[in-house]
C-alpha positions as CSV (number, residue, x, y, z in Angstrom):
1,M,-4.1,13.1,14.9
2,T,-1.3,12.7,12.6
3,T,-1.1,14.3,9.3
4,I,0.8,12.7,6.7
5,K,2.1,15.3,4.5
6,S,4.4,13.5,2.2
7,G,5.1,10.4,0.3
8,R,8.3,10.0,2.3
9,R,6.8,10.4,5.5
10,L,4.0,7.8,4.4
11,I,6.7,5.3,3.8
12,A,8.6,6.1,6.8
13,K,5.4,5.7,8.9
14,I,4.8,2.2,7.4
15,R,8.4,1.0,8.0
16,D,8.2,2.0,11.4
17,Y,4.7,0.2,11.9
18,I,5.9,-3.0,10.3
19,E,9.2,-3.0,12.7
20,E,6.9,-2.7,15.5
21,C,4.8,-5.5,14.4
22,R,7.9,-7.7,13.8
23,N,9.4,-6.8,17.2
24,A,6.0,-7.3,19.1
25,D,6.4,-9.4,22.4
26,T,3.5,-11.8,21.5
27,K,2.8,-15.5,21.6
28,K,1.7,-15.3,17.8
29,P,3.2,-13.0,15.2
30,V,1.2,-9.8,14.5
31,F,-0.1,-9.5,11.2
32,A,0.8,-5.9,9.7
33,N,-2.2,-4.5,8.3
34,V,-4.1,-1.5,6.9
35,A,-6.3,-1.0,10.0
36,G,-3.3,-1.4,12.4
37,F,-1.2,1.1,10.5
38,C,-4.1,3.6,10.4
39,R,-4.4,3.1,14.4
40,F,-0.8,3.5,14.6
41,A,-0.3,6.7,12.7
42,G,-3.4,8.0,14.2
43,I,-5.5,8.4,10.9
44,S,-8.6,6.9,9.4
45,V,-8.8,4.1,6.8
46,A,-10.5,6.7,4.5
47,E,-7.7,9.1,5.1
48,F,-5.2,6.6,4.3
49,L,-6.9,5.5,1.0
50,S,-7.3,9.1,0.0
51,L,-3.3,9.3,0.2
52,K,-3.4,7.4,-3.5
53,R,-4.5,10.4,-4.9
54,R,-2.0,12.7,-3.2
55,F,1.1,10.1,-3.5
56,P,0.3,7.5,-6.1
57,G,3.8,6.0,-6.3
58,E,4.5,5.9,-2.6
59,F,0.8,4.3,-2.2
60,E,1.8,1.5,-4.6
61,N,5.0,1.0,-2.7
62,A,2.9,1.1,0.6
63,G,0.9,-2.0,-1.1
64,A,4.2,-3.6,-1.6
65,Y,5.1,-3.5,2.1
66,F,1.7,-4.9,3.2
67,E,1.8,-7.4,0.6
68,D,5.1,-8.6,1.8
69,A,4.3,-8.4,5.4
70,A,1.0,-10.2,4.8
71,L,2.8,-12.9,2.6
72,N,5.4,-13.6,5.4
73,S,2.9,-13.6,8.3
74,G,2.1,-17.1,8.2
75,A,-1.7,-16.1,7.3
76,T,-3.5,-18.6,5.1
77,A,-3.4,-17.6,1.5
78,S,-7.0,-17.2,1.2
79,L,-6.7,-14.8,4.1
80,V,-4.0,-12.6,2.6
81,G,-5.7,-12.7,-0.7
82,M,-9.0,-11.4,0.6
83,Y,-7.2,-8.7,2.8
84,L,-5.0,-7.3,-0.1
85,R,-7.8,-7.2,-2.6
86,E,-9.9,-5.3,-0.1
87,Y,-7.5,-2.5,-0.1
88,G,-7.0,-2.6,-3.7
89,F,-3.2,-3.8,-3.4
90,W,-4.3,-7.2,-5.6
91,G,-6.6,-7.8,-8.1
92,N,-6.6,-4.7,-10.0
93,P,-4.7,-4.9,-13.2
94,A,-2.2,-2.3,-13.7
95,T,-2.9,0.4,-16.3
96,E,-0.4,2.3,-18.2
97,D,-1.0,5.5,-20.0
98,I,0.4,5.1,-23.5
99,I,1.4,8.1,-25.1
100,C,2.3,8.4,-28.9
101,E,4.0,11.3,-30.1
102,H,3.9,9.8,-33.5
103,D,1.5,11.6,-35.8
104,G,0.6,9.2,-38.4
105,Y,-0.9,11.8,-40.9
106,E,2.1,14.0,-40.9
107,D,4.5,11.0,-41.1
108,G,2.3,9.0,-43.4
109,I,0.6,5.8,-42.4
């Protein structure tokens, strides 16, 4: 079993997996996906999803890699949308933490 100990390692493994899918010697294109990546990396889907807390930026990049692979796979739009929503890569609005260092009482409002 593989342990992914850094965000850089996560992205490197995803690149390797997607490259393997692109170069697969099959009649149909191989759809790079989370389950296939987990099998390739030797981790469970739960372990993959837990990487979101440890490496949030890289996990977001991972989503972009899987989104790109899915959109370019030739799969139907409904399948791609369902797949990306399943793993939280689509359909969840981005939330930004807004930090205001302005003190309205001190500066007068």
